[in-house]
Wavefront OBJ file of the C-alpha trace (Angstrom):
o trace
v 127.757 109.819 106.379
v 124.439 110.812 105.058
v 121.422 110.231 107.495
v 118.086 108.482 106.635
v 115.211 106.803 108.320
v 113.799 103.440 108.134
v 111.288 101.527 109.995
v 109.424 97.993 110.048
v 106.515 96.670 111.934
v 106.367 93.086 113.381
v 103.103 91.407 114.677
v 104.357 89.787 117.776
v 100.923 88.228 118.378
v 100.884 86.441 115.162
v 104.553 86.093 114.797
v 104.918 87.653 111.467
v 105.427 90.895 109.581
v 102.614 93.517 109.771
v 101.559 93.955 106.103
v 99.465 96.784 104.919
v 99.877 99.049 107.982
v 99.892 102.691 107.299
v 102.740 104.843 108.838
v 102.722 108.737 108.706
v 106.021 110.566 109.362
v 105.789 114.103 110.826
v 108.621 116.670 111.580
v 107.867 118.535 114.812
v 109.105 122.208 115.176
v 107.807 123.779 118.358
v 104.150 123.397 118.317
v 104.110 122.675 114.515
v 103.618 119.239 113.193
v 104.204 118.855 109.372
v 103.487 115.626 107.522
v 106.508 114.545 105.464
v 105.073 111.287 104.138
v 102.806 108.397 104.305
v 103.706 104.961 103.487
v 102.163 101.386 103.878
v 104.062 98.296 104.796
v 104.775 95.567 102.493
v 104.549 91.847 103.010
v 107.880 91.911 104.929
v 106.554 94.568 107.364
v 108.813 97.418 105.728
v 108.034 100.271 103.497
v 109.258 99.784 99.974
v 111.461 102.868 100.326
v 113.112 104.738 103.133
v 110.437 106.776 105.190
v 112.955 109.707 105.179
v 115.596 109.330 102.401
v 118.922 110.854 102.534
v 118.275 113.592 100.146
v 115.366 114.785 102.390
v 117.400 114.195 105.758
v 117.386 116.805 108.427
v 118.222 116.376 112.142
v 115.625 117.437 114.378
v 112.409 116.140 116.242
v 110.103 113.745 114.384
v 106.988 111.542 114.940
v 105.930 108.254 113.518
v 102.215 107.593 113.656
v 101.576 103.734 113.336
v 97.854 103.167 112.115
v 97.810 100.067 114.292
v 94.110 99.764 114.612
v 93.400 99.665 111.107
v 95.681 96.756 110.755
v 94.411 95.023 113.900
v 90.896 95.028 112.452
v 92.078 93.868 108.993
v 93.971 91.029 110.638
v 91.107 89.992 113.080
v 92.675 90.890 116.025
v 90.675 93.965 117.043
v 88.388 92.635 119.877
v 85.866 95.147 121.191
v 85.433 98.763 120.138
v 87.133 101.059 121.440
v 90.484 99.300 120.491
v 93.021 99.429 123.294
v 95.609 100.547 120.586
v 94.416 102.526 117.666
v 97.124 105.069 116.488
v 100.543 104.552 118.166
v 102.761 107.641 118.213
v 106.338 107.560 118.508
v 108.357 110.950 119.031
v 111.852 110.703 118.868
v 115.012 112.934 117.969
v 117.672 112.400 115.333
v 120.760 114.593 116.268
v 123.400 113.356 113.638
v 123.438 112.420 110.074
v 123.308 108.553 110.513
v 120.912 105.766 109.725
v 118.082 105.650 112.267
v 116.031 102.693 112.258
v 112.890 102.797 114.520
v 110.752 99.742 114.395
v 107.538 98.807 116.121
v 106.921 95.260 117.713
v 102.956 95.398 117.939
v 100.332 93.262 119.500
v 96.770 93.980 120.083
v 97.505 95.107 123.730
v 101.161 96.246 123.860
v 104.116 97.558 121.691
v 107.744 98.252 122.032
v 110.090 99.978 120.013
v 114.111 100.751 119.923
v 116.663 102.415 117.854
v 117.675 99.503 115.474
v 120.329 99.328 112.954
l 1 2 3 4 5 6 7 8 9 10 11 12 13 14 15 16 17 18 19 20 21 22 23 24 25 26 27 28 29 30 31 32 33 34 35 36 37 38 39 40 41 42 43 44 45 46 47 48 49 50 51 52 53 54 55 56 57 58 59 60 61 62 63 64 65 66 67 68 69 70 71 72 73 74 75 76 77 78 79 80 81 82 83 84 85 86 87 88 89 90 91 92 93 94 95 96 97 98 99 100 101 102 103 104 105 106 107 108 109 110 111 112 113 114 115 116 117
Protein backbone atom coordinates (compact mmCIF):
# COMPACT_ATOMS: atom_id res chain seq x y z
CA UNK A 1 0.00 0.00 0.00
CA UNK A 2 1.13 3.52 -0.74
CA UNK A 3 0.78 6.16 1.93
CA UNK A 4 -1.06 9.46 1.69
CA UNK A 5 -2.55 12.08 4.01
CA UNK A 6 -6.01 13.61 4.11
CA UNK A 7 -7.78 15.97 6.50
CA UNK A 8 -11.05 17.77 7.04
CA UNK A 9 -12.42 20.35 9.45
CA UNK A 10 -15.83 20.30 11.12
CA UNK A 11 -17.23 23.33 12.91
CA UNK A 12 -18.77 21.71 16.00
CA UNK A 13 -20.26 25.00 17.25
CA UNK A 14 -22.31 25.47 14.08
CA UNK A 15 -22.69 21.78 13.26
CA UNK A 16 -21.33 22.06 9.73
CA UNK A 17 -18.15 21.69 7.67
CA UNK A 18 -15.65 24.55 8.02
CA UNK A 19 -15.46 26.03 4.54
CA UNK A 20 -12.61 28.31 3.47
CA UNK A 21 -10.16 27.38 6.25
CA UNK A 22 -6.49 27.49 5.25
CA UNK A 23 -4.34 24.50 6.21
CA UNK A 24 -0.53 24.40 5.93
CA UNK A 25 1.42 21.14 5.98
CA UNK A 26 5.03 21.12 7.18
CA UNK A 27 7.60 18.32 7.26
CA UNK A 28 9.68 18.33 10.45
CA UNK A 29 13.30 17.15 10.38
CA UNK A 30 15.15 17.89 13.60
CA UNK A 31 14.85 21.63 14.18
CA UNK A 32 13.89 22.30 10.56
CA UNK A 33 10.30 22.89 9.51
CA UNK A 34 9.72 22.91 5.74
CA UNK A 35 6.43 23.93 4.14
CA UNK A 36 5.10 21.13 1.92
CA UNK A 37 1.83 22.73 0.78
CA UNK A 38 -1.03 25.04 1.67
CA UNK A 39 -4.64 24.21 0.84
CA UNK A 40 -8.07 25.62 1.67
CA UNK A 41 -11.11 23.60 2.69
CA UNK A 42 -14.05 23.34 0.31
CA UNK A 43 -17.77 23.49 1.19
CA UNK A 44 -17.53 19.96 2.61
CA UNK A 45 -14.70 21.01 4.99
CA UNK A 46 -12.22 18.88 3.02
CA UNK A 47 -9.42 19.79 0.69
CA UNK A 48 -10.01 19.20 -3.02
CA UNK A 49 -6.86 17.09 -3.19
CA UNK A 50 -4.94 14.96 -0.72
CA UNK A 51 -2.88 17.19 1.51
CA UNK A 52 0.04 14.80 0.96
CA UNK A 53 -0.49 12.67 -2.14
CA UNK A 54 0.94 9.18 -2.58
CA UNK A 55 3.62 10.29 -5.04
CA UNK A 56 5.06 12.69 -2.42
CA UNK A 57 4.51 10.54 0.67
CA UNK A 58 7.41 9.87 3.03
CA UNK A 59 7.23 8.54 6.56
CA UNK A 60 8.30 10.99 9.23
CA UNK A 61 7.09 13.80 11.45
CA UNK A 62 4.67 16.38 10.08
CA UNK A 63 2.71 19.35 11.34
CA UNK A 64 -0.63 20.66 10.15
CA UNK A 65 -1.36 24.30 10.94
CA UNK A 66 -5.07 25.08 10.82
CA UNK A 67 -5.74 28.82 10.44
CA UNK A 68 -8.77 28.68 12.72
CA UNK A 69 -8.77 32.36 13.68
CA UNK A 70 -9.28 33.56 10.12
CA UNK A 71 -12.16 31.10 9.72
CA UNK A 72 -13.74 32.07 13.06
CA UNK A 73 -13.59 35.76 12.16
CA UNK A 74 -15.26 35.21 8.77
CA UNK A 75 -17.93 32.94 10.29
CA UNK A 76 -18.71 35.58 12.96
CA UNK A 77 -17.53 33.41 15.87
CA UNK A 78 -14.39 35.24 16.85
CA UNK A 79 -15.40 37.10 19.98
CA UNK A 80 -12.98 39.61 21.46
CA UNK A 81 -9.38 39.96 20.32
CA UNK A 82 -7.04 38.34 20.92
CA UNK A 83 -8.81 35.13 19.98
CA UNK A 84 -8.61 32.16 22.28
CA UNK A 85 -7.78 29.96 19.25
CA UNK A 86 -5.98 31.41 16.26
CA UNK A 87 -3.59 28.95 14.66
CA UNK A 88 -4.04 25.33 15.72
CA UNK A 89 -0.88 23.20 15.27
CA UNK A 90 -1.07 19.41 15.16
CA UNK A 91 2.26 17.57 15.12
CA UNK A 92 2.12 13.85 14.37
CA UNK A 93 4.18 11.01 12.98
CA UNK A 94 3.53 8.71 10.05
CA UNK A 95 5.55 5.52 10.51
CA UNK A 96 4.29 3.33 7.69
CA UNK A 97 3.04 3.77 4.12
CA UNK A 98 -0.70 3.86 4.85
CA UNK A 99 -3.63 6.24 4.61
CA UNK A 100 -3.46 8.77 7.43
CA UNK A 101 -6.52 10.95 8.01
CA UNK A 102 -6.08 13.74 10.57
CA UNK A 103 -9.30 15.74 11.02
CA UNK A 104 -9.98 18.74 13.22
CA UNK A 105 -13.19 19.26 15.18
CA UNK A 106 -13.28 22.99 15.89
CA UNK A 107 -15.21 25.50 17.98
CA UNK A 108 -14.17 29.00 19.12
CA UNK A 109 -12.95 27.69 22.50
CA UNK A 110 -11.81 24.15 21.85
CA UNK A 111 -10.76 21.53 19.35
CA UNK A 112 -10.03 17.83 19.12
CA UNK A 113 -8.43 15.50 16.63
CA UNK A 114 -7.87 11.79 16.08
CA UNK A 115 -6.46 9.42 13.51
CA UNK A 116 -9.40 8.72 11.26
CA UNK A 117 -9.91 6.47 8.29
